[in-house]
C-alpha positions as a printed Julia matrix, in Angstrom:
99×3 Matrix{Float64}:
 -13.12  -13.25    5.75
 -11.15  -10.63    7.71
 -12.84   -8.22   10.11
 -12.9    -4.56    9.26
 -11.28   -2.2    11.55
 -13.25    0.54   13.28
 -12.35    4.33   12.94
 -10.15    4.28   16.12
  -8.18    1.16   14.99
  -7.67    2.7    11.56
  -6.33    5.92   13.0
  -3.95    3.98   15.37
  -2.64    1.92   12.46
  -2.17    5.05   10.32
  -0.1     6.69   12.96
   2.47    3.92   12.2
   2.35    4.58    8.46
   2.56    8.34    8.19
   3.04    8.38    4.42
  -0.39    6.81    3.93
  -3.73    8.54    4.0
  -7.25    7.39    4.38
 -10.06    8.03    1.88
 -13.18    6.27    2.97
 -12.59    2.49    2.86
  -9.14    2.82    1.2
  -5.65    3.81    2.28
  -3.32    5.13   -0.34
   0.34    6.39   -0.78
   2.29    8.0    -3.62
   6.01    7.47   -4.1
   8.45    8.99   -6.48
  11.01    6.63   -7.82
  14.45    7.72   -8.95
  13.68    6.61  -12.54
  10.81    5.14  -14.52
  12.59    1.82  -14.52
  13.08    1.87  -10.75
   9.42    2.49  -10.33
   8.6    -0.57  -12.52
  11.11   -2.61  -10.56
   9.21   -1.42   -7.32
   5.96   -2.41   -8.8
   7.36   -5.88   -9.67
   8.55   -6.29   -6.03
   5.2    -5.18   -4.56
   3.39   -7.61   -7.03
   5.48  -10.54   -5.63
   4.9    -9.52   -2.04
   1.12   -9.1    -2.81
   0.93  -12.61   -4.5
   2.7   -14.04   -1.37
   0.07  -12.34    0.97
  -2.8   -13.11   -1.38
  -3.77   -9.41   -1.04
  -3.47   -7.15   -4.05
  -3.24   -3.39   -4.13
  -4.47   -1.04   -6.93
  -1.39    0.41   -8.63
  -1.15    3.41  -10.87
   2.02    4.32  -12.56
   2.71    7.84  -13.99
   6.29    8.07  -15.19
   8.26    8.07  -11.88
   5.17    8.4    -9.59
   3.54    5.25   -8.4
   0.28    5.29   -6.39
  -0.68    2.29   -4.21
  -4.23    1.81   -2.8
  -5.37   -0.72   -0.37
  -8.77   -1.96    0.81
 -10.14   -5.39    1.52
 -12.85   -5.76   -0.99
 -14.2    -9.09    0.42
 -14.63   -7.45    3.91
 -16.11   -4.16    2.53
 -13.48   -2.01    4.17
 -10.09   -1.73    5.81
  -8.61   -4.75    7.6
  -5.26   -5.56    9.33
  -4.16   -7.06    6.03
  -4.19   -3.65    4.2
  -1.88   -2.18    6.83
   0.33   -5.15    6.93
   0.79   -4.84    3.18
   1.26   -1.15    3.4
   4.15   -1.56    5.81
   5.76   -3.99    3.23
   5.17   -1.51    0.46
   6.89    1.25    2.56
   9.87   -1.13    3.15
  10.13   -1.97   -0.58
   9.88    1.57   -1.64
  12.87    2.45    0.65
  14.78   -0.43   -0.87
  14.09    0.81   -4.41
  15.05    4.38   -3.62
  11.51    5.81   -3.89
  10.43    8.64   -1.65
């Protein structure tokens, strides 16, 4: 099981991911894809990365807006795994033209 990060470590990691916000034991980000299909393609790319990392975000799709939320349920809070996957999601969002 991964160790949860304390408040200072979470704040430090969030500085490197300015599009993400914290709500309790979760970080989240919304992106707007250039089209519905581009959003779906982004979700597919994130799903593949999540499978590779064995760490899965909550994903909500509303037309061109896609919301990603991360927490490490097995640890009961935020861990480095959440921030590592958030950085991958940021990269993939950029590759898919999502802002």
